[in-house]
C-alpha positions in Angstrom: -10.1 -140.1 -70.5 -9.2 -143.4 -68.7 -9.6 -145.4 -72.3 -6.6 -143.6 -73.5 -4.6 -143.9 -70.6 -2.2 -146.2 -71.5 -1.0 -144.1 -74.6 0.1 -141.4 -71.8 1.6 -144.0 -69.7 4.2 -145.2 -72.5 5.1 -141.6 -73.3 5.9 -140.9 -69.5 7.4 -144.6 -69.5 9.8 -143.5 -72.7 10.3 -140.5 -71.4 11.5 -142.0 -67.7 13.9 -144.6 -69.8 15.6 -141.6 -71.9 13.9 -143.3 -75.3 12.2 -141.4 -77.8 8.4 -141.9 -77.1 7.8 -142.4 -81.0 5.3 -144.4 -82.3 7.0 -147.5 -82.3 7.9 -147.2 -79.0 4.1 -146.4 -78.0 2.6 -149.3 -80.0 5.3 -151.8 -78.5 4.5 -150.7 -74.8 0.9 -150.6 -75.2 1.0 -154.4 -76.7 3.5 -155.4 -73.8 2.0 -154.1 -71.3 -2.0 -154.0 -72.4 -2.1 -156.4 -75.3 -3.6 -153.7 -77.4 -3.2 -154.0 -80.9 -1.0 -151.8 -83.3 -3.6 -150.7 -85.2 -5.8 -149.5 -82.2 -2.8 -147.7 -80.7 -2.6 -145.9 -83.7 -6.0 -144.8 -83.8 -6.0 -143.9 -80.0 -2.9 -141.6 -80.9 -4.7 -140.1 -83.5 -7.3 -139.5 -81.4 -5.7 -137.9 -78.7 -4.1 -135.5 -81.3 -7.1 -134.4 -82.2 -8.6 -133.7 -78.7 -5.0 -132.1 -77.9 -4.3 -134.4 -75.4 -0.8 -135.2 -76.8 1.0 -133.4 -79.1 3.0 -134.3 -82.1 6.4 -132.8 -82.5 9.1 -133.2 -85.2 12.4 -133.6 -83.8 15.6 -133.9 -85.7 13.9 -135.1 -88.5 11.8 -137.6 -86.6 8.5 -137.6 -84.8 8.0 -138.0 -81.2 5.1 -137.2 -78.6 4.2 -135.3 -75.9 2.0 -135.2 -73.2 -0.3 -132.0 -73.5 -1.1 -131.7 -70.1 2.9 -131.0 -69.2 
C-alpha cells in the first residue's frame, strides 16, 4: 500500500543510520520528510501492525519496529 510507504521508508532509513526504528524516530522522519503529523503517523503504524506489514518487537526493554517483508 503506497499510503503507508513512508512508515517503511522511515524504518529502513533509521536502520541504515544504525538508529533504533522506534515510534519517536518514525514520527520525526514522517514529519520532516513528508509533513505527516504524529497522530496520523501513529494511526498508520497501528494499521500496518494489524495488517502484518510491520512487526512490533520488544528489544532491550524498548519497542522498535521491523519491516515484515524482510
